[in-house]
N, C-alpha and C positions, 0 to 999 in steps of 0.2 A: 504493500500500500504506500501511496505517496504521503509525505508529511505536509504537503501543501494544503492548507486549510483556509486560504483566502476566500473572502465572501464572493459568491457567485452572483453577478449582476443579473444574469438570466433568470435565476430562481426568484429574486426579488421582483423582476418584471412579470414573470409568470404568476406569481402570487398577487401582484397588483392587478393584472388583467382579470384574475379570477374574482377578486373582491369588487372591482368595478363592474363586472358582469353581474355579480350578486346584487349590487345596488340597483342596477338597471331593471332586473326582473322582480325585485322585491318591492319596488316603489312606483308602480304605475299610477297615473291619475285616476284611472277607473278600471277596477278588476274585471269589469264586464266587457272591456274593449282592449284586447291584446292581440298582437301579432302571434300566430301559432308558435314560432320558435321561442317566444318569451313567456310561454306557459309550460308547465309540466305535462308530460304525456298523461292522458286520463288514467291509464293503468299500465299495461305492458307497452313496450316501445320506448322511444326516447325522442327528446328535442334538445336544442342547444341548452335550455335551462337545466335539463337533467345531467349535463356535464359538470355543472359548477361544483356541487358538493363533493363528488369523487375527486375532482381536481384538488380541492382543499386537502382531503385526506392523503392523496398522493404526495402533495407538497409537504404535509406534516411528516410523512415518512422520510422523504429526502432530507428535510431539515433535521430530523431526529438523528439520522446517521451522521451527518456532517458535524452537528454540534457535539454529540457524544464522542465521536472520534477525535475531535479537536481537544476535548477535555481529557480523554484517556491519554492522548499523546502528551498532554501537559502534566500528567501525573495524578489525575483524580482517581480515587479508589472506586471500585464498582458499586459497593454498597451505598456510600453517600450520594453517588451520582443517581442511582435508582431512586433513593428517597427524594432527591431534588426534582426528578421528573414526576414522581407521584404527587408531590406537593403542588407542582405547577398544574397538573391535571385536576386536582381538587379545586384549585382556584378558578380554573376555566369552567368547571361544572357549576360552581356557586354563582359565577357571573351569568351563565346561561339561565339558571333557575331564577335569579333575581329579575332578569328580563321578562321571564314568563309571569312573575308575580306582579309586575307593574301593569296597570295602575291600582288594581283592587286589593292586592296582597291577601287574596283568599287562599289560605293554605288547604282548605277543604277540597278545592277543585282545581288547584294549580296544575298545569301540565308539567310533569316531571321530565319527560324526554325533551329533546330539542337538538338544534344544530351544534351548539357549543357543548352540550352534554354528551353528544355522540363523539365529538372530537376528544373530549376529556376521557371518556370510557375507552376509546380506541388507544389513546396515549398510554393509559394505565396498563392495558393488556399487552401492548406492543413493547413497552419500555424494557421489561426483563428479556424479551427476545432480542432486542437490539443490543443490550449490554452483555448478555451472557452467551449468545449463540453465534456460531460462525455462519457464513453465508449458506452452506449446505443445509445446516439445521434450520435456518430461516425458510429455505425453500420447502422443506418437509412440513414446517408449521403452516405455511400458506396452503399447501395441499390438504393438510389435516383439517384446518378450519373450514375450508370449502366443502370437503367431503362430509364432515360432521353435520354441517348446516343442510346439505342436500339430503342426507339420510333422514334427518328429522323432518324436513319439510315434505319429503315425498313418501316417507314410510310410517310416520307416527300418526295414530288415530287421536282425535280430540272430540269432545261432546259438542253437539249442536245446541240450538236454543231449547230443544225439548229434552235434552239430556241423553240423546242417543249417540253412541260412539261410532264414528266413521272416519275413514282416512281423510285428512285435511285436504281442502281444495285451495288452489292458488288463486283465490278470489278475495276481494276486500272483506276483511273481518273473518274469513273462513279458514285461514292458514294456521299452522301450529304456533307461529310467532305471535299472531293476534290473540290466540287463546292464552298464551303465557303472559302477554301484557295485561289482558283483562284479569287474570288470576292474581298478578302481583301489583298491578297499578290501576285497578278499576277506579274510575272517577278522576284519574289524573292523566288521561290520554288526550290526543289531538282533538280539539273541540269540534272540528268540522266532521269528524268521523265517530269519535267516542268509543267505538268498538275495536279500533286498531290505531296504530301510530306509525307514521313513516320513519320515525327514528326509534323503533322498538328495540327491545332487548336482544332477541334472538338474531335479528338481522345485523347486529353489531359484529357477529362472528365473521362474515365475509367482508364487512367494513374494515375490520382489523387486517384482513388479508390485503385490502386495498392500500392500507398504510404500509404493510410489509413489502409490497411491491415497490412502493416509493423508497423504502429503506434499501432494497437491493439496487435501485437506480442510484441512490446516493453513494453506495459502496462503489459502483462502477465509475461514477464521476470522480471519486477520490483516487483512482488509480493513476499511474504515470503514463498511460497510453496517450498517443497523439490526439489532440482535441478534434481534429477532423475525423479521425477514426471513431472517436466516441460519438460524434454527431451522427455518422452513418449508421452505427449500431443502434443508437437510440431510435432512429427512423425505422430500422429493420425490426427492432423489438416491438415498436408501436404497431406496425402493419401486421406483425404476427399475432399480437393480442387482439387486434380488430377481427382478424380472420377466425381466431379461436373463439372469441366471444360470439360471433355469428353462428359457429358450429354448435356451441353449447346452447344457444338460443333455440336451435332446432331439435337437439337430441336430449337436453336435460331440463332446463327451465328457461322461460322467456326472459329477455332483457327487461328488467322491471326495477325501477328505483325504489319504490315503496317497500319491496321485499328485499332489495339489495342482493339479487340473485348472483350466483357465481358468474353467469354470463354477463351480467351488468358490470360487475366488478372488473372483470378482465377486459371487456369491451371499452369501458371508460378509461382504464389504465392505458389502453392503446392510444386513445386520443390525447391523454395527458403526456405520454412519451413523445408523441409527434409534436405537440405544442411546445413542450420543453426543449425538444431538439431545435425547433425554429428559433426560439429565443437564445438558446445556447450558441448556435451558429452565428447569429447576428451580433451578440453582445460579448461572448466569452471566447469562442473557439477561433474566431478569425478577426483579429484587431484591424486588419486592412479594410475589411467590409464595414466594420463599425465606423471607422474614420471617414471612408469615402462616402458613405451614405448618410452620415450624421445620425446613425441609428440610436446611439446612446442618448442624444438630445430628444429624438422622437419618443423614445421609450421612458424618458425621465418621469413623466407623470405617473406611469405604472410603477416605477421603482419607488416613488414617494408613497404611493398607496401601499406597496408591498412591505415597506419597512415599519409600518404601524398598522398592519392588517387587523389584528385582534381588537385593538383599541377603536379603530374606525368602524369595524363591524358592530361593536357594542354601542358606540355613539350613534350610528345610523339607526339601530333598533330603538334606542331611547327617543331619538327625534321623531321617528315614524309613529311611535306610541303617543308621544305628546301631541302630534298633529291630529291624532285620532280622538284623544279623550279631552282635549281642550275645546270648549265650545264658545262661540261668539254670539252675543245677542244681536239679532238683525232687526231692521225697522218693521218687519211684518210679524214680530214676536216669535219668529222661529229661532232656533239655536243651532245653526250648522257647525260642523266641526271646523277647526282651524285649517285642516287639509282641504275641506270643501271650499272654504273661503279663498285659499291660495290658488286652488285649481280653477275657480270660476272664471277669472279673466283669460286663462289659457283655453278653457272650454269654449269661450265666446269668440275665439279667433276663427277665421275662415278655414278651418281644418276639419278633416274627417275625425270622428270620435276616436278612432284607433291611433291617429297621428297626434291628436291632442294628448291622449293618455301617454304616448311615448315621449312627447316633448316634456311633460311634467317629470317623467323618470330621468330624462337626460339632464334637466335642470337640477334635480335632486343630486344627481351624480356630480355635477359641476360644483354644487355647494359642498359636498364631501371632499372634492378635490381641493377646494380652498382650505379646508381644515388640514388636509394632508400636506399641502404646500406650506402652511403656517408652521406646522410641527417640524417639517423638514428644515425650514429656514432657521428655526430656533434650535435645531438639533435635539428635539425632544423625541426620543424613541422609547415608547412605553413597552416594557416587558413584564410578563407575569412569571 
């Protein structure tokens, strides 16, 4: 392994691209008017939006290896390093739970799972594998996690609403993972579904595999191979994962984000590898390309996003909630939300409803970019 642990500009840019994409899809002016790529697939299948969360987990994996490898080379002991990662994961989980509690702070019905909670749980489960296992053992763990999940989902029987036991179906609320979530977290699940949760407990197993595939990528990027060679192999691995994901979609389980099926995990890892390869070639692997094209300057907004991604994600969630629960008294005695008030002049523009909704999301993104720019200018980098 190489001892070169310099920060990868490409990883920050890829992280920034992912967080910017999340802001775009999470903050439309009107949820009823969306371009199809900016909405999740209804169930099986995928859209651009379905790429975002697995990109995050893949990036978590790459970062986990790079950061732990750097600390181990600096002389950190494995035990304290593991405790440090577990502590960080606990803080991320608590931040996610806090976002779910706002504004009502109703502990009786708060949704316990969530995006940050899944990142935290995956970090907890992946941390010992990153610290104590070599790459061969990590490969076996990836296979074991996906195999165990597949066996449970396809072979375990669960009771239906009438108490009759039957093999679980890969349908909303009818799979084994949904049954486990209702058993352990009843009343604390996704409010729009209530009987299942897209960030449920059982589907965290293949989600950990997504993180570990990122860890293997981080290991590869840490080698002393020529960077052009690394780029080529990242592309090759990405195309291979896309093909394998499509095969598993046909013969095992469909590509499905809500279930985080193995086909989904591998397929989205393929897109993550290809995306990272593009950023890596433009920003890290080939300095002449970066200088001639001004790519570093073009990607700088993404880098600013990527260097404070967790803080900006949390801040965006708080702002979105405030815009929803703060209401303004209007002249007609109505009390529209602050979001509705801000969206009204955009909605009144001579635009189609879907374009007005998109414009609001773009403006929200630009507002978050101002926060990112201000923090970068002050060299404020918030870490948990």
